[in-house]
C-alpha positions in Angstrom: -3.3 60.3 103.1 -6.0 61.2 105.4 -9.0 59.5 105.6 -10.2 61.6 108.5 -9.2 65.4 109.1 -11.4 67.0 111.9 -10.3 70.8 112.3 -11.2 73.2 115.4 -13.8 71.2 116.5 -16.3 72.7 119.0 -19.2 70.6 120.6 -21.7 72.2 122.9 -24.6 71.0 124.6 -27.6 73.3 126.2 -28.3 72.4 129.7 -31.2 73.9 131.0 -29.7 77.8 130.5 -26.3 76.7 130.5 -24.0 75.9 127.1 -21.5 73.2 128.3 -18.9 72.7 126.1 -17.5 69.6 125.8 -14.9 69.6 123.1 -12.9 72.9 122.9 -11.2 73.3 119.5 -10.0 69.2 118.9 -7.7 68.8 115.6 -7.3 65.2 114.6 -6.0 63.4 112.0 -6.3 59.7 110.7 -4.2 58.5 107.9 -5.6 55.6 105.9 -5.0 52.3 107.0 -3.9 53.6 110.9 -4.9 52.1 114.0 -5.7 54.8 116.5 -6.8 54.5 120.3 -8.7 57.2 122.0 -8.3 57.4 125.3 -9.1 59.5 128.6 -11.3 59.6 131.6 -15.0 59.7 131.9 -16.1 63.4 130.6 -13.0 64.2 128.8 -15.2 64.2 125.2 -13.5 61.0 123.7 -17.0 59.3 122.9 -18.2 62.9 121.7 -15.8 63.2 119.1 -16.2 59.5 118.1 -19.8 60.5 117.6 -18.7 63.5 115.4 -16.2 61.2 113.9 -18.8 58.5 113.1 -21.4 61.0 111.7 -23.6 60.2 114.3 -23.5 64.2 115.9 -22.1 67.3 114.1 -19.8 69.8 115.8 -21.2 72.9 116.7 -18.3 74.8 114.9 -15.2 73.7 113.2 -15.0 71.5 109.8 -14.6 67.5 109.6 -13.4 66.0 106.9 -13.6 62.2 105.0 -11.5 61.6 102.4 -11.4 65.1 102.0 -15.4 65.5 102.0 -16.7 68.0 104.3 -18.8 66.1 106.1 -19.8 68.8 108.9 -22.2 70.7 106.4 -23.8 67.7 105.0 -27.6 67.1 105.3 -28.9 64.5 107.6 -29.9 62.4 104.5 -26.4 62.7 103.3 -24.7 62.2 107.0 -26.7 58.8 106.5 -25.3 57.6 103.4 -21.7 58.5 104.4 -22.4 56.3 107.3 -23.6 53.5 105.7 -20.6 53.3 102.6 -17.8 54.1 104.6 -18.0 53.4 108.1 -18.3 50.3 110.6 -19.8 50.8 114.2 -19.2 48.4 117.2 -20.6 49.7 120.6 -20.1 48.5 124.1 -23.5 47.0 124.6 -23.6 45.1 121.4 -27.2 46.8 120.4 -28.3 43.6 118.9 -32.2 42.8 118.2 -33.0 40.1 121.1 -35.3 38.2 119.4 -33.5 37.9 115.7 -30.8 35.4 114.7 -27.2 36.3 114.2 -27.5 36.4 110.7 -30.7 38.8 110.2 -28.8 41.0 112.7 -25.9 41.3 110.6 -28.4 41.8 107.3 -29.8 44.9 108.9 -27.8 47.8 107.3 -28.1 45.8 104.3 -31.8 45.4 104.1 -32.3 49.5 104.9 -29.6 50.0 102.1 -32.2 48.4 99.8 -29.7 45.5 98.8 -31.5 42.3 97.3 -32.0 39.4 99.7 -29.8 37.0 98.0 -26.7 39.1 97.6 -27.5 40.3 101.5 -27.5 37.3 102.8 -24.3 36.1 100.9 -22.6 39.1 102.3 -24.0 38.3 105.8 -22.8 34.8 105.9 -19.4 36.3 104.6 -19.2 38.5 107.6 -20.0 35.8 110.2 -17.5 33.4 108.8 -15.1 36.3 109.2 -15.6 36.6 112.5 -15.3 33.2 113.2 -19.2 32.2 113.7 -19.9 30.7 110.9 -21.6 28.0 113.0 -23.9 30.2 115.0 -25.9 31.9 112.3 -29.2 30.8 113.5 -28.6 31.4 117.0 -30.4 34.5 118.9 -28.0 36.5 121.4 -29.8 35.3 124.1 -28.0 31.9 123.4 -24.3 33.2 122.9 -21.6 34.3 125.1 -20.8 37.9 125.4 -17.8 37.5 123.3 -20.2 35.9 120.7 -22.6 38.7 120.7 -19.6 41.1 120.3 -18.6 39.1 117.3 -21.9 39.3 115.8 -21.9 43.0 116.2 -18.2 43.2 114.5 -19.6 41.4 111.9 -22.9 43.7 111.1 -20.0 46.8 111.4 -18.4 44.9 108.6 -21.5 43.9 106.3 -21.2 47.2 104.3 -17.4 46.2 103.9 -16.5 50.1 105.1 -13.1 51.3 105.3 -13.4 53.1 108.3 -14.4 51.0 111.6 -15.2 52.7 115.2 -15.5 50.6 118.2 -16.7 52.5 121.2 -15.4 50.5 124.5 -15.8 47.2 122.3 -14.5 44.8 125.8 -16.1 47.1 128.3 -18.5 44.3 129.2 -16.3 41.5 128.5 -13.9 39.4 130.6 -10.3 39.9 130.4 -9.9 36.7 128.1 -12.8 37.1 125.7 -11.4 40.9 125.4 -8.2 39.3 124.1 -10.2 37.6 121.7 -12.4 40.6 120.6 -8.8 42.2 120.1 -7.2 39.7 118.4 -10.0 39.9 116.1 -9.5 44.0 115.7 -5.7 43.4 115.0 -6.4 41.0 112.1 -9.1 43.4 110.5 -6.4 46.1 110.7 -3.8 44.2 108.8 -6.9 43.3 106.4 -6.6 47.0 105.6 -9.2 48.4 107.7 -8.6 52.0 109.4 -9.5 51.2 113.1 -10.7 53.7 115.7 -10.9 52.3 119.3 -12.4 54.4 122.3 -11.3 53.1 125.5 -10.1 53.7 129.0 -8.1 50.8 129.5 -4.0 51.0 128.8 -3.8 47.2 127.9 -6.4 47.8 124.9 -4.9 50.7 124.1 -1.4 49.3 123.6 -3.0 47.1 120.7 -3.1 50.5 118.9 -0.1 51.9 116.7 -1.0 55.3 118.4 -2.8 56.6 121.4 -4.6 59.9 121.5 -5.3 61.4 125.2 -8.3 63.9 125.6 -8.8 65.7 128.7 -11.3 68.1 129.4 -12.0 68.3 126.0 -8.6 68.9 124.4 -6.1 67.0 123.2 -3.1 66.4 125.7 -1.2 63.9 123.9 -0.7 62.2 120.7 2.1 59.6 120.5 2.8 56.5 118.5 3.8 53.0 120.0 7.2 53.2 121.0 7.4 48.8 121.8 5.9 45.6 120.5 2.0 45.4 120.8 0.8 42.8 122.9 0.4 39.3 121.6 -3.1 38.5 121.2 -4.3 34.9 121.5 -4.9 33.0 118.1 -8.4 33.7 116.7 -10.6 30.3 118.1 -12.4 28.0 115.5 -16.2 29.0 115.2 -17.0 26.0 117.8 -14.7 27.3 120.2 -15.4 30.9 120.3 -16.9 32.0 123.7 
């Protein structure tokens, strides 16, 4: 069953008096529970495609469906509702509030959705424990390592219990050891039932996925299933050991 289906997606941007075509008729489909890596060089269109898949942007032409609902024709308010209910986002730069502790950073999406305080607090605590930060809830981002900040960002993405997890270069600002720990967490989330799509330019990160889709010059040029065994990510460290 397809959870995501993009048909003939074209995306143009206006630069001065010139239209720049970033995506040139992309067809892309993801089955429920898949783990997919979107790859390609800078300027290939992978982040633009990710923004459309995450309902942060809309295509210029073409159709986009989530669970057979055509989201490319929804209003801004309807798109926001789809994002809140179905999709969790993880960004390279973490996007955390600097002067707010981990618990409140994770609670934010639930505050915006109007969830009662007691329930949202319980959900945020659950999400932080799930990523191994049960003892870091009162810490602010500047009191945490890069790996810990990314775990807070992942907890925030999970707090609405989305079925789809989108990650744009989630290890781009991390060292190799911490990157391995973060990928171990994504592997665990995938095994737990999440559909996971990761944008990356790093082959060793893409190797964690079941499928690698390569974009170049706005088109899909390769779509392959992993032939070999996935890399063995390290076991998740205990909360007090998380870097």
